[in-house]
N, C-alpha and C positions, 0 to 999 in steps of 0.2 A: 277468250272473251275479255272485254274491257272492264272498266270501272265506271260507275255512275254515282256522282256526288250531288245530293239534292239539298238546297237551302230553302226552307219553308217556314211558315209562320203566318199568323193572322195579319190583316191589313195594317200597314204602318209599322211593321216590325223591323224593316230595313233589309229585306231580302235582296233587292237589286243592288243596294250599296255594298252588302257583304259579298255578293258575287263578284262585283268589280274589284274589291280588295283582294279576294282570293285569286282572281286573274293576275293581278299585279305581282302577287307573291309567287305564283307559278312561273310567270314570265321571268322574274328575277332569278329563279332556279333553273331556267331553260327547260321547263317541263311542258311537253306538248299537251294540248287539250282542245276540246270544242265546247262551245257553250250554247245553251238554248233557254228560252223563256216560255213558259206556258201560262195562259193560252198563247199560241203562236199567232199574234194578231197580223203578222205580215202574210199569212197563208190563208187561202180560201177555206181551209179546213176549220177555221175558227168562226165561221159565219154564224152557226147556231149558238155558239157561246156568246157572241156579240149580241145577238137577238135576245138571249136569255138575260144577260146582265143589263141591257138597256131597258128591260121591262116590257118587251113586246109579247111575252107570254104571260105577263102579270107582274104587277109592281111589288107584290109580297113574295119574297124568295121562299118563305116557308110553305106557301100554298102550292108550290111547284114540287112535285115528287123528287126526292133525292135520286131515285133510280133514273128518272127521265133526264134530269139535269146532268147527271154523271155521264150519260151516254154522249152528250155533246162534247165534253172535255176529253173523254176517252178516245173518240174518233179523231180529234185534233192531235192528240199525242201519237196515235197510231200512224196517221198520215205523215206527221213530221219525222218520226223515227224511221219509217220505211224509205222516205224520200231523201232525207238529209243525213241520217246518223248511223243507220244499220251497218253499213260496210266498215265505217271507221271503228265502231264499237266492237264488231266481231273480229277485227284485226288487232284488238288489244288496246284501243284508244281510251282516253279519259274524257268523260263528258261531265260538264257542270250544268246543273239545271236549276233555274229560278222557278220554283214550284214544280209539282209533278202529280202523280196519282195521290200523293200525300195531301195535296191541297183539296182534292175531292173528299178525301177521308175526313178532313177537318171541317170544311164548310157544309158538306152534305150530311155527314153523320151528326153534326151539331143540331140538325133539324129534328132528330129522332131522340125522344126522351127515354123511351123504354129500353132497358139494357139489352134484353134479348133481341128486340127488333133491330137495335143498332148493330149488334154483332152479326145478325143475319145479313144486314146491308153490307157491312164491311167484308164479310166472307164472299158475298156476291161480287162486290167491286174488285176484290183481289183476283177472283176467278176470271172476271171479264177482261181485265187489263193484262194480267200476267200469264194466264193460261190460254185464253181465247185469242187475244190480240198479240200475245207473246212479245210485249215490250219488256225491256230489262227491269228486273227487280233492283232497286237501289242498293249500292254497296254500302253507302253511308248517308243517313238523313240527319241534317241539322235542323232542330226546331228552335227558332229564335223566340224565346219567351219574353214577349213585350206585353205587360198587362194592359187591358183595354183602356184604362183611364189615361195611360201615357200615349198609347197609339192614337187615341182620338185627338189629342193635342197636336201630334205630329202630322196628322192627315187633315186637319181642320180646313185648310185652304187648297187641298189637292184636287185637281180636276179629274174627269173621267179618263181612263187609260187610253182608250182608242178613239176618243173624240174630245180634244182639248177644250172645245167650246161647250161641252155638255156638262150636266151635273154628275155627281158621283153615281156609280152603278148601284144596283139594288142590294148588293151585299154591303158596300161601304156606307150607304145612307141609312142602314137599319142597325141601330145601336144594339137592339136585342139579339139580332143575328150575330153581330160581332162578339157579344158576350157568350152566346152559346157556342160559337166556333172556338173561342179561346178556351172555354171549359173543356170542350171535346179534345182540343189539341193537347192540353196538359195531361189528360187521361190517356190519349193514344200514344203520346211520347213514351210513356212507361210500358204500355202493352207491347209496342213494337220496337222497343229498345232504341229509340232515336236519341241522338246526342243533344241533350237540352242545353242551350246556351242562354243563361240568364242575362237579359239586357239591362236590368235594373238592379242596383245594389244599394242598400241603405237609403232607398227613396230617390236615388240619383241615376239617370240613364248613363250607362257606361259609354266611353268614347268608341266611335266606330273602329278606331285603330286597335283598341284593346280587345274588342270582340273579334276582329279579324285575325289577330294574333292567335287567339284561342282556337279558332276554327282551323287555321293553317297548321298549327301544331298537331291537331288530330288527323288532318288529311295526310300529312307526311307519314303517319303511322300505317296507312293503308296502301301507299304507293310502292 
């Protein structure tokens, strides 16, 4: 089997940037890899995700069951893995992912306040994606810890991911959702032993290069 490295975090934490830096570092070392971003907006499998994020099922993300929303993302991951990545992974390949099941865990679990209900949801999600759909369990997950007050500044003028002329999606435009997701992410990082990368030190956002170096040093340990 191969290896799966996931870079995740709340909106505005720099996931795509860090994936690109990791790519460059791997290329410099002549290490073969494949990359993927979830949701996979280039695939028809992301259709329900697009509808959800654009507000077609409701403008309030919290009013939409985390179980229902999670099935949209899970189906997209399953389709993308089976179609584009399975053979490469099973032959020992290295896959880099910008978001994964971990993003569902963060954004959807953040909707659930009760600890027991949250655990019930997380166990269900793990069973759905890794046991039923049989997509790979990540080898290493990096949680980019960017506090909400900083991420809001960084995403202030950012447009919708899949429609550049549209407003922010229902997650990005809901500050309370972002705060709940961030709180959940900090908790989950400890529970699931994710590698937490602190993006802010002494009130200053670290340089992307500094963060990228920390990530690559850890990745080298698992290759």
